[in-house]
Z-matrix of the N, CA and C atoms (Angstrom, degrees):
N
C 1 1.414
C 2 1.525 1 112.71
N 3 1.301 2 114.76 1 -34.94
C 4 1.500 3 118.23 2 -178.21
C 5 1.563 4 107.81 3 -104.66
N 6 1.331 5 115.29 4 150.53
C 7 1.465 6 119.50 5 -178.57
C 8 1.544 7 109.86 6 -72.70
N 9 1.316 8 113.50 7 153.56
C 10 1.462 9 120.97 8 178.49
C 11 1.571 10 109.57 9 -68.18
N 12 1.308 11 115.11 10 158.53
C 13 1.447 12 118.33 11 -175.67
C 14 1.478 13 114.64 12 -65.04
N 15 1.368 14 117.06 13 -22.38
C 16 1.457 15 120.12 14 178.03
C 17 1.546 16 114.30 15 -89.40
N 18 1.347 17 114.77 16 -8.01
C 19 1.473 18 122.55 17 -179.95
C 20 1.564 19 109.18 18 -75.82
N 21 1.286 20 116.70 19 150.74
C 22 1.484 21 118.28 20 174.82
C 23 1.511 22 112.14 21 -64.17
N 24 1.313 23 114.63 22 163.24
C 25 1.423 24 121.36 23 178.46
C 26 1.537 25 111.01 24 -63.71
N 27 1.303 26 117.24 25 137.98
C 28 1.441 27 120.62 26 -175.87
C 29 1.544 28 109.72 27 -65.87
N 30 1.292 29 119.84 28 141.89
C 31 1.443 30 122.37 29 179.79
C 32 1.541 31 110.04 30 -64.34
N 33 1.277 32 115.80 31 151.07
C 34 1.489 33 121.45 32 -174.34
C 35 1.485 34 114.82 33 -54.14
N 36 1.393 35 120.58 34 -47.75
C 37 1.434 36 118.69 35 177.19
C 38 1.543 37 115.28 36 -60.34
N 39 1.267 38 117.49 37 -38.74
C 40 1.450 39 121.48 38 175.91
C 41 1.558 40 112.18 39 -66.76
N 42 1.326 41 114.19 40 -35.61
C 43 1.491 42 119.03 41 176.68
C 44 1.541 43 110.45 42 -68.68
N 45 1.249 44 114.94 43 -40.14
C 46 1.503 45 115.57 44 179.42
C 47 1.490 46 112.43 45 -68.74
N 48 1.360 47 114.63 46 -34.72
C 49 1.488 48 117.58 47 175.39
C 50 1.529 49 110.47 48 -66.48
N 51 1.257 50 119.25 49 -35.33
C 52 1.472 51 123.95 50 175.96
C 53 1.517 52 110.85 51 -63.54
N 54 1.367 53 117.52 52 -47.29
C 55 1.455 54 123.53 53 177.99
C 56 1.549 55 108.09 54 -60.58
N 57 1.264 56 120.07 55 -44.81
C 58 1.412 57 122.80 56 179.15
C 59 1.565 58 111.25 57 -61.34
N 60 1.323 59 117.20 58 -44.10
C 61 1.458 60 121.07 59 178.51
C 62 1.516 61 111.57 60 -60.44
N 63 1.338 62 113.97 61 -43.95
C 64 1.492 63 117.93 62 178.45
C 65 1.497 64 114.68 63 -66.40
N 66 1.338 65 113.19 64 -37.55
C 67 1.511 66 118.09 65 177.21
C 68 1.506 67 109.80 66 -64.71
N 69 1.377 68 116.60 67 -39.82
C 70 1.429 69 121.48 68 -179.73
C 71 1.547 70 109.45 69 -65.33
N 72 1.345 71 116.63 70 -41.76
C 73 1.460 72 119.54 71 178.46
C 74 1.514 73 109.71 72 -63.70
N 75 1.320 74 119.49 73 -39.88
C 76 1.430 75 124.69 74 176.95
C 77 1.550 76 109.65 75 -61.92
N 78 1.278 77 117.94 76 -44.64
C 79 1.490 78 123.22 77 -178.28
C 80 1.572 79 109.28 78 -63.35
N 81 1.381 80 112.70 79 -41.41
C 82 1.486 81 117.35 80 179.27
C 83 1.532 82 108.89 81 -63.73
N 84 1.324 83 118.72 82 -42.03
C 85 1.474 84 120.95 83 179.79
C 86 1.513 85 109.03 84 -64.21
N 87 1.257 86 118.95 85 -38.11
C 88 1.453 87 119.25 86 175.69
C 89 1.498 88 114.20 87 -64.08
N 90 1.291 89 116.83 88 -45.09
C 91 1.489 90 121.63 89 178.52
C 92 1.567 91 108.88 90 -64.40
N 93 1.269 92 119.51 91 -42.26
C 94 1.497 93 117.52 92 177.69
C 95 1.471 94 111.68 93 -62.87
N 96 1.342 95 117.22 94 -43.27
C 97 1.404 96 121.97 95 179.21
C 98 1.557 97 112.03 96 -62.36
N 99 1.281 98 114.87 97 -42.98
C 100 1.408 99 120.67 98 178.82
C 101 1.497 100 113.60 99 -63.65
N 102 1.333 101 117.54 100 -43.36
C 103 1.435 102 121.78 101 178.74
C 104 1.554 103 111.41 102 -65.36
N 105 1.390 104 115.81 103 -38.36
C 106 1.474 105 119.27 104 179.09
C 107 1.538 106 108.53 105 -66.36
N 108 1.295 107 119.26 106 -38.79
C 109 1.453 108 123.26 107 179.18
C 110 1.536 109 110.16 108 -66.61
N 111 1.308 110 118.22 109 -43.02
C 112 1.449 111 121.63 110 177.47
C 113 1.533 112 112.55 111 -63.16
N 114 1.348 113 114.82 112 -41.49
C 115 1.465 114 117.69 113 179.13
C 116 1.563 115 108.79 114 -66.97
N 117 1.294 116 121.29 115 -38.00
C 118 1.417 117 121.27 116 178.10
C 119 1.496 118 114.91 117 -67.34
N 120 1.291 119 116.63 118 -40.84
C 121 1.458 120 120.44 119 178.36
C 122 1.509 121 111.36 120 -66.67
N 123 1.351 122 114.65 121 -40.32
C 124 1.448 123 122.01 122 177.68
C 125 1.561 124 110.82 123 -63.45
N 126 1.350 125 118.46 124 -45.58
C 127 1.354 126 122.40 125 -177.09
C 128 1.552 127 115.04 126 -75.10
N 129 1.300 128 117.10 127 -44.98
C 130 1.439 129 121.38 128 -177.18
C 131 1.528 130 117.27 129 -86.56
N 132 1.301 131 116.88 130 -28.23
C 133 1.493 132 121.01 131 -178.24
C 134 1.507 133 111.80 132 -111.00
N 135 1.383 134 116.76 133 -4.68
C 136 1.449 135 122.32 134 -177.68
C 137 1.545 136 113.86 135 54.96
N 138 1.332 137 112.15 136 36.36
C 139 1.504 138 118.34 137 175.78
C 140 1.496 139 110.76 138 -76.17
N 141 1.335 140 114.58 139 152.84
C 142 1.495 141 117.07 140 171.10
C 143 1.510 142 106.30 141 -67.32
N 144 1.349 143 113.74 142 162.67
C 145 1.514 144 117.00 143 -175.01
C 146 1.509 145 110.27 144 -62.98
N 147 1.357 146 117.33 145 -34.89
C 148 1.468 147 116.08 146 -175.00
C 149 1.572 148 110.26 147 -73.33
N 150 1.315 149 115.81 148 -35.87
C 151 1.491 150 118.84 149 174.52
C 152 1.533 151 109.97 150 -69.88
N 153 1.319 152 119.61 151 -36.13
C 154 1.416 153 120.71 152 177.14
C 155 1.523 154 110.53 153 -64.51
N 156 1.332 155 115.73 154 -37.72
C 157 1.486 156 121.25 155 177.35
C 158 1.528 157 109.88 156 -63.97
N 159 1.319 158 117.34 157 -46.11
C 160 1.424 159 120.78 158 -177.40
C 161 1.574 160 112.57 159 -63.00
N 162 1.339 161 114.52 160 -44.52
C 163 1.474 162 119.16 161 176.62
C 164 1.528 163 113.00 162 -64.98
N 165 1.315 164 114.73 163 -43.88
C 166 1.466 165 117.91 164 -179.04
C 167 1.587 166 110.40 165 -64.81
N 168 1.273 167 115.37 166 -39.91
C 169 1.465 168 120.02 167 -177.54
C 170 1.574 169 108.37 168 -69.65
N 171 1.265 170 116.61 169 -40.37
C 172 1.530 171 119.86 170 177.20
C 173 1.529 172 109.90 171 -63.03
N 174 1.322 173 117.57 172 -45.20
C 175 1.509 174 118.04 173 179.69
C 176 1.465 175 109.73 174 -66.78
N 177 1.316 176 119.45 175 -45.09
C 178 1.477 177 121.94 176 -178.71
C 179 1.484 178 113.34 177 -60.87
N 180 1.325 179 116.53 178 -31.69
C 181 1.450 180 119.37 179 -179.55
C 182 1.534 181 112.80 180 -88.27
N 183 1.340 182 115.34 181 -1.85
C 184 1.468 183 118.94 182 178.84
C 185 1.482 184 117.10 183 88.39
N 186 1.295 185 117.10 184 5.32
C 187 1.503 186 121.87 185 -179.50
C 188 1.509 187 116.42 186 -80.44
N 189 1.300 188 117.31 187 -29.62
C 190 1.497 189 120.92 188 -175.68
C 191 1.512 190 109.95 189 105.27
N 192 1.370 191 115.42 190 163.08
C 193 1.487 192 121.00 191 -173.43
C 194 1.510 193 109.31 192 -73.33
N 195 1.310 194 116.90 193 157.33
C 196 1.477 195 119.55 194 178.15
C 197 1.561 196 109.15 195 -90.04
N 198 1.314 197 115.57 196 -39.84
C 199 1.446 198 121.80 197 -176.40
C 200 1.534 199 110.85 198 -107.91
N 201 1.301 200 119.21 199 140.88
C 202 1.464 201 121.95 200 176.24
C 203 1.539 202 109.65 201 -67.90
N 204 1.255 203 116.32 202 143.69
C 205 1.491 204 120.54 203 177.36
C 206 1.482 205 110.06 204 -76.50
N 207 1.370 206 116.00 205 140.11
C 208 1.421 207 121.35 206 -175.41
C 209 1.522 208 112.81 207 -105.02
N 210 1.268 209 119.41 208 -26.74
C 211 1.540 210 120.88 209 -175.36
C 212 1.513 211 108.12 210 -110.43
N 213 1.304 212 116.96 211 154.79
C 214 1.463 213 121.53 212 175.01
C 215 1.536 214 110.71 213 -59.93
N 216 1.317 215 116.79 214 -43.57
C 217 1.456 216 119.35 215 175.44
C 218 1.534 217 114.51 216 -57.99
N 219 1.275 218 114.17 217 -43.99
C 220 1.490 219 117.49 218 178.08
C 221 1.515 220 111.90 219 -64.04
N 222 1.347 221 115.63 220 -35.10
C 223 1.474 222 117.13 221 179.30
C 224 1.511 223 111.42 222 -71.07
N 225 1.368 224 116.97 223 -35.50
C 226 1.447 225 118.47 224 176.53
C 227 1.579 226 110.14 225 -67.59
N 228 1.323 227 113.36 226 -42.37
C 229 1.483 228 114.89 227 176.76
C 230 1.437 229 115.02 228 -62.66
N 231 1.327 230 119.02 229 -41.09
C 232 1.436 231 124.48 230 -179.03
C 233 1.546 232 110.43 231 -64.32
N 234 1.334 233 116.46 232 -38.16
C 235 1.435 234 120.45 233 178.46
C 236 1.526 235 111.79 234 -67.02
N 237 1.362 236 115.21 235 -47.21
C 238 1.460 237 119.57 236 176.91
C 239 1.517 238 113.55 237 -63.19
N 240 1.329 239 113.72 238 -41.01
C 241 1.493 240 116.98 239 176.91
C 242 1.509 241 113.50 240 -64.65
N 243 1.316 242 117.79 241 -33.49
C 244 1.478 243 121.53 242 176.86
C 245 1.490 244 110.42 243 -68.63
N 246 1.313 245 118.76 244 -42.62
C 247 1.462 246 119.90 245 174.03
C 248 1.506 247 112.45 246 -62.73
N 249 1.319 248 116.85 247 -45.35
C 250 1.417 249 119.94 248 177.23
C 251 1.539 250 114.98 249 -59.98
N 252 1.360 251 115.94 250 -36.65
C 253 1.397 252 123.31 251 -178.90
C 254 1.542 253 111.80 252 -68.21
N 255 1.331 254 114.35 253 -37.16
C 256 1.458 255 116.54 254 177.63
C 257 1.529 256 112.74 255 -64.50
N 258 1.345 257 116.05 256 -41.50
C 259 1.413 258 121.43 257 177.91
C 260 1.538 259 111.85 258 -71.56
N 261 1.372 260 115.95 259 -35.80
C 262 1.471 261 119.91 260 179.66
C 263 1.530 262 109.51 261 -65.52
N 264 1.330 263 118.69 262 -37.48
C 265 1.426 264 121.79 263 179.28
C 266 1.505 265 112.33 264 -60.99
N 267 1.345 266 116.09 265 -42.90
C 268 1.472 267 120.32 266 178.42
C 269 1.490 268 110.44 267 -63.77
N 270 1.381 269 115.35 268 -46.07
C 271 1.459 270 121.74 269 179.32
C 272 1.513 271 113.69 270 -60.22
N 273 1.317 272 114.48 271 -44.59
C 274 1.508 273 118.21 272 -178.66
C 275 1.522 274 109.91 273 -67.37
N 276 1.339 275 115.17 274 -43.81
C 277 1.513 276 114.58 275 176.14
C 278 1.517 277 113.68 276 -58.12
N 279 1.312 278 115.73 277 -39.33
C 280 1.431 279 120.79 278 176.35
C 281 1.505 280 114.37 279 -59.19
N 282 1.332 281 113.38 280 -46.77
C 283 1.488 282 117.27 281 178.66
C 284 1.553 283 113.36 282 -65.94
N 285 1.351 284 117.41 283 -37.65
C 286 1.431 285 120.28 284 -179.01
C 287 1.464 286 111.46 285 -71.88
N 288 1.278 287 118.20 286 -41.81
C 289 1.472 288 121.99 287 -173.01
C 290 1.568 289 112.57 288 -91.85
N 291 1.277 290 119.33 289 -5.44
C 292 1.442 291 122.71 290 179.94
C 293 1.525 292 114.88 291 -54.82
N 294 1.302 293 119.87 292 -45.31
C 295 1.426 294 122.49 293 -179.10
C 296 1.569 295 113.42 294 -65.54
N 297 1.364 296 113.08 295 -37.77
C 298 1.482 297 120.47 296 179.04
C 299 1.483 298 110.16 297 -65.18
N 300 1.355 299 114.24 298 -49.89
C 301 1.498 300 119.39 299 -178.62
C 302 1.539 301 110.57 300 -64.43
N 303 1.329 302 114.62 301 -42.69
C 304 1.481 303 118.90 302 177.52
C 305 1.493 304 113.83 303 -58.00
N 306 1.328 305 114.01 304 -47.04
C 307 1.489 306 114.90 305 179.25
C 308 1.515 307 112.89 306 -63.64
N 309 1.331 308 116.43 307 -41.35
C 310 1.450 309 119.11 308 175.58
C 311 1.508 310 112.55 309 -55.46
N 312 1.338 311 117.64 310 -53.02
C 313 1.430 312 120.54 311 -179.66
C 314 1.514 313 110.92 312 -65.07
N 315 1.349 314 119.35 313 -38.38
C 316 1.460 315 120.62 314 179.38
C 317 1.510 316 111.67 315 -63.95
N 318 1.334 317 118.03 316 -42.87
C 319 1.386 318 123.49 317 177.16
C 320 1.588 319 111.84 318 -64.33
N 321 1.302 320 114.38 319 -40.25
C 322 1.456 321 118.48 320 -179.90
C 323 1.543 322 107.96 321 -67.10
N 324 1.273 323 119.13 322 -39.05
C 325 1.447 324 121.98 323 177.97
C 326 1.530 325 111.22 324 -65.52
N 327 1.321 326 118.57 325 -42.51
C 328 1.436 327 122.53 326 178.56
C 329 1.518 328 110.71 327 -61.74
N 330 1.368 329 116.21 328 -44.15
C 331 1.445 330 120.18 329 -179.83
C 332 1.528 331 115.22 330 -68.47
N 333 1.307 332 114.80 331 -28.12
C 334 1.502 333 116.58 332 178.62
C 335 1.516 334 109.76 333 -72.26
N 336 1.298 335 120.96 334 -30.66
C 337 1.453 336 126.58 335 174.33
C 338 1.541 337 109.98 336 70.80
N 339 1.292 338 118.54 337 11.48
C 340 1.508 339 121.70 338 -178.91
C 341 1.511 340 108.89 339 -102.53
N 342 1.313 341 112.37 340 138.46
C 343 1.456 342 118.93 341 169.70
C 344 1.523 343 109.15 342 -91.54
N 345 1.343 344 115.85 343 134.20
C 346 1.478 345 115.46 344 178.48
C 347 1.502 346 111.16 345 -65.68
N 348 1.320 347 118.17 346 150.65
C 349 1.426 348 120.41 347 177.76
C 350 1.479 349 112.03 348 -75.35
N 351 1.297 350 115.72 349 136.91
C 352 1.519 351 116.83 350 -179.78
C 353 1.528 352 107.98 351 -98.79
N 354 1.317 353 111.96 352 140.58
C 355 1.496 354 116.93 353 -179.50
C 356 1.538 355 111.88 354 -68.90
């Protein structure tokens, strides 16, 4: 997906298309995670869909739940979803910012003009 270190810098239109694709992949991951959280809160806590959305969105964003959990199953789900959300946040940020970081490092490598020593 990314060009080799010896390849020239990707043209700006292709780079922008890459950023848009990665942002769309990140948005898709957020939507899937949000729907999974909503389904869990709806199933385990018997929340209305709007309340399930609010709780899932708050957990996914790192803010914490709005309503206290009432059932043991709901508490287990909320704990697991919170752990998942923390890891999902890191993963999604990596996917979204990968093209930007790659371009920066690739440009830095091209400007240095040095080939790394091979062992």
